[in-house]
C-alpha positions as CSV (number, residue, x, y, z in Angstrom):
1,X,77.3,51.3,91.7
2,X,80.6,53.5,91.0
3,X,83.2,53.6,93.8
4,X,87.2,54.4,93.7
5,X,89.8,52.2,95.1
6,X,93.1,50.7,94.9
7,X,94.3,49.1,91.7
8,X,95.7,45.4,92.0
9,X,97.5,43.3,89.7
10,X,94.0,41.5,88.4
11,X,93.2,45.4,87.3
12,X,96.0,45.2,84.9
13,X,93.8,44.0,82.0
14,X,91.2,46.2,82.2
15,X,92.9,49.4,82.9
16,X,95.1,48.4,79.6
17,X,91.7,48.0,78.3
18,X,90.4,51.4,79.5
19,X,93.4,53.6,78.0
20,X,92.9,51.9,74.5
21,X,89.5,52.8,74.4
22,X,90.3,56.6,75.1
23,X,92.8,55.9,72.3
24,X,96.0,55.9,74.2
25,X,99.1,53.8,73.8
26,X,99.8,52.1,76.6
27,X,100.1,48.5,77.4
28,X,99.7,46.2,80.5
29,X,103.5,46.4,80.6
30,X,103.1,50.6,81.2
31,X,100.5,50.0,84.1
32,X,102.4,47.2,85.6
33,X,104.8,50.2,86.5
34,X,102.4,52.5,87.9
35,X,101.2,49.6,90.2
36,X,105.2,48.2,91.0
37,X,106.7,51.6,91.7
38,X,103.7,54.1,92.7
39,X,100.1,54.0,92.9
40,X,97.0,53.7,91.0
41,X,93.6,54.5,91.5
42,X,90.4,53.1,89.9
43,X,86.4,54.1,89.7
44,X,85.3,50.8,89.3
45,X,81.9,50.2,87.4
46,X,81.2,46.6,87.2
47,X,78.8,46.2,84.9
48,X,80.5,48.2,82.2
49,X,84.5,48.0,83.2
50,X,86.8,50.5,84.9
51,X,85.1,54.0,84.5
52,X,88.1,56.1,85.2
53,X,91.5,55.6,86.4
54,X,94.7,58.1,88.0
55,X,98.1,57.0,88.6
56,X,101.1,59.0,90.8
57,X,104.4,58.0,90.2
58,X,106.9,58.8,92.4
59,X,110.4,59.5,91.8
60,X,113.0,60.0,94.6
61,X,111.9,62.1,97.4
62,X,111.6,65.6,95.5
63,X,109.4,64.6,92.2
64,X,105.8,62.8,91.9
65,X,104.2,62.3,88.4
66,X,100.8,62.5,88.2
67,X,99.4,60.5,84.9
68,X,96.7,58.1,83.5
69,X,93.6,60.7,84.5
70,X,91.4,59.0,82.1
71,X,87.7,58.6,82.1
72,X,85.6,56.7,79.7
73,X,83.4,58.5,77.7
74,X,80.0,57.7,79.0
75,X,81.1,58.7,82.4
76,X,82.4,62.0,81.5
77,X,81.2,65.3,82.8
78,X,80.4,63.8,86.5
79,X,83.6,64.8,88.5
80,X,85.4,62.0,88.0
81,X,88.3,63.3,86.8
82,X,88.6,66.1,89.3
83,X,87.9,64.0,92.1
84,X,91.2,61.8,90.9
85,X,93.7,64.5,90.3
86,X,92.6,65.4,94.2
87,X,93.5,62.1,95.2
88,X,97.1,62.3,93.4
89,X,97.7,65.8,94.8
90,X,97.1,64.5,98.4
91,X,98.6,60.8,98.2
92,X,102.2,61.7,98.4
93,X,102.3,64.4,101.4
94,X,105.7,65.9,101.8
95,X,106.8,65.6,97.9
96,X,108.1,68.7,96.9
97,X,107.0,68.9,93.3
98,X,104.3,66.9,91.4
99,X,104.3,67.7,87.6
100,X,102.0,66.2,84.8
101,X,102.0,66.7,81.1
102,X,98.8,68.4,79.8
103,X,97.2,68.5,76.8
104,X,95.6,72.1,75.7
105,X,92.4,71.4,77.5
106,X,93.7,70.0,80.7
107,X,96.5,73.1,80.7
108,X,93.8,75.3,81.3
109,X,92.2,73.0,84.3
110,X,95.6,72.3,85.8
111,X,96.4,76.1,85.7
112,X,93.7,77.0,87.8
113,X,95.1,74.4,90.3
114,X,98.6,76.3,90.8
115,X,100.1,74.4,88.1
116,X,103.0,76.2,85.9
117,X,104.1,75.7,82.7
118,X,107.9,74.4,82.5
119,X,108.3,73.9,78.7
120,X,106.1,72.9,75.4
121,X,106.3,69.6,73.2
122,X,104.7,67.6,70.6
123,X,103.8,63.8,70.1
124,X,105.2,62.7,66.5
125,X,104.8,60.3,64.1
126,X,107.8,59.0,62.2
127,X,106.8,56.3,60.0
128,X,109.9,56.6,57.7
129,X,113.4,55.7,58.8
130,X,115.8,58.6,59.0
131,X,119.3,58.7,57.2
132,X,122.1,57.0,58.9
133,X,124.2,59.3,60.8
134,X,128.0,59.7,61.3
135,X,128.0,59.4,64.9
136,X,128.2,55.8,66.0
137,X,125.8,54.1,67.8
138,X,125.9,50.4,69.8
139,X,123.7,48.6,71.8
140,X,123.6,49.4,75.7
141,X,125.6,47.2,78.2
142,X,125.0,46.6,81.7
143,X,128.9,48.5,82.0
144,X,126.7,51.5,80.3
145,X,124.3,52.0,83.1
146,X,126.3,54.6,85.4
147,X,126.3,56.7,82.6
148,X,122.6,56.4,81.5
149,X,121.2,56.6,84.6
150,X,123.3,60.1,85.7
151,X,122.8,61.5,82.4
152,X,119.0,60.9,82.7
153,X,118.7,62.3,86.4
154,X,120.3,65.5,85.0
155,X,118.5,66.1,82.1
156,X,115.1,65.0,83.9
157,X,115.6,66.1,87.6
158,X,115.2,63.0,89.5
159,X,116.3,59.3,89.6
160,X,114.2,57.0,87.5
161,X,116.1,54.0,87.5
162,X,113.3,51.1,87.5
163,X,111.6,52.9,85.0
164,X,114.6,53.2,82.7
165,X,115.2,49.3,83.0
166,X,111.9,48.4,82.6
167,X,112.1,50.2,79.2
168,X,115.5,48.6,78.3
169,X,113.9,45.2,78.6
170,X,111.1,45.6,76.0
171,X,113.0,47.0,73.0
172,X,116.5,48.2,71.7
173,X,118.4,50.3,73.8
174,X,121.6,52.0,72.6
175,X,124.1,54.4,73.3
176,X,126.8,56.9,71.7
177,X,129.2,58.8,72.9
178,X,127.6,61.7,75.1
179,X,124.0,60.0,75.2
180,X,121.3,57.2,75.3
181,X,118.2,56.2,73.8
182,X,115.6,53.8,74.9
183,X,112.2,52.6,73.6
184,X,109.2,50.4,74.2
185,X,106.2,48.6,72.9
186,X,102.9,50.1,72.4
187,X,99.5,49.5,71.7
188,X,99.5,50.9,68.3
189,X,103.1,51.7,67.6
190,X,106.1,51.8,70.0
191,X,107.5,54.7,70.9
192,X,110.8,56.3,71.3
193,X,112.2,57.6,74.1
194,X,113.8,59.0,76.5
195,X,116.7,60.1,74.3
196,X,119.0,62.0,76.6
197,X,122.4,63.4,74.7
198,X,125.1,66.2,75.1
199,X,124.1,67.6,72.0
200,X,121.7,67.9,69.1
201,X,123.8,65.6,66.6
202,X,124.2,63.0,69.0
203,X,120.3,62.8,69.9
204,X,119.7,63.0,66.2
205,X,121.9,59.6,65.6
206,X,120.4,58.0,68.7
207,X,116.9,58.4,67.4
208,X,117.7,57.3,64.1
209,X,119.3,54.0,65.0
210,X,116.3,53.6,67.5
211,X,113.8,53.8,64.6
212,X,115.9,51.9,62.3
213,X,115.9,48.8,64.7
214,X,112.5,48.9,65.7
215,X,112.1,49.0,61.9
216,X,108.3,49.8,61.9
217,X,106.7,53.2,62.2
218,X,106.7,54.8,65.9
219,X,106.1,57.6,67.7
220,X,108.2,59.9,70.1
221,X,107.6,63.2,72.4
222,X,109.7,66.0,71.5
223,X,110.5,69.4,73.4
224,X,109.8,72.4,70.9
225,X,113.3,73.5,71.6
226,X,114.5,70.9,69.8
227,X,114.3,72.4,66.2
228,X,117.0,70.6,64.5
229,X,115.5,66.9,65.7
230,X,112.0,67.8,64.6
231,X,113.0,69.5,61.2
232,X,114.8,66.3,60.0
233,X,111.7,64.4,61.2
234,X,109.5,66.9,59.0
235,X,111.7,66.2,56.0
236,X,111.0,62.6,56.3
237,X,107.7,62.1,56.5
238,X,107.3,63.0,60.4
239,X,104.4,64.8,61.4
240,X,103.5,66.4,64.5
241,X,100.3,64.9,66.2
242,X,99.4,67.2,69.2
243,X,100.9,69.6,71.6
244,X,101.5,69.0,75.3
245,X,102.6,71.1,78.1
246,X,104.9,70.1,80.9
247,X,103.5,71.7,84.2
248,X,104.6,71.4,87.8
249,X,103.0,72.1,91.3
250,X,106.1,73.3,93.6
251,X,109.5,74.1,92.3
252,X,111.2,71.7,89.6
253,X,114.4,70.0,90.9
254,X,117.7,71.2,89.4
255,X,117.0,70.0,85.9
256,X,119.1,70.2,82.3
257,X,116.1,70.0,80.1
258,X,118.5,71.2,76.9
259,X,119.8,67.6,77.1
260,X,116.4,66.0,77.1
261,X,115.8,65.7,73.3
262,X,112.9,62.5,73.3
263,X,110.8,62.5,76.3
264,X,109.5,59.2,78.1
265,X,106.1,60.1,77.3
266,X,103.3,62.2,79.1
267,X,102.6,59.2,81.4
268,X,106.0,59.1,82.5
269,X,107.6,62.0,82.0
């Protein structure tokens, strides 16, 4: 018998198994962020494991992120994704804006529910290292956090200290004069992002240094407007994997997207 319920910590391995089954890159540490700082709703199927999921992650009082709306392939076309999306839209009354990153198919569905396009981006695979850049990059220290948090809040539109500190504990965290980049482990490959910088040259230096520090192929989500970064990646074996559209229901908080050169990922914004 199928029934919706709130997730518990004991569900983390099965939640990670569900995202792995549908081809996503999350690990248990990602699901733990949703559980520790937001809400996760699951559709239980005791015989076969989890059938579906959704997560809602608030960023301050004005913005909440909807993600991880997943349905196991054998349970699709039964209305579960729609039910979970309705739950996410109603779970935090009073939030000024709900946002999400949509695939092309999802964009049509979310548009009918009132979500509006904000900007487009693409998931990129970066199998090769990028050439070193002339801008100095170094490891992040505790003294850098005020700059990192301020820049990220301005570029993203809301505070997300818990998320950024989680990422910084999982992979190299780097800074330059006027920017920073984080990364994290993933099921299939590590992921670079977010990378926030005052200009694209600084962002390129940060991404190149992060890819070098990881020492292996990585993925990253890059806004369509970051043409200099995408051109450099394409020249060194990088390829776009799939497009997304950032969408919002309600007015987005004040934001400076031009400084957000690599995103944290569709699940985190």
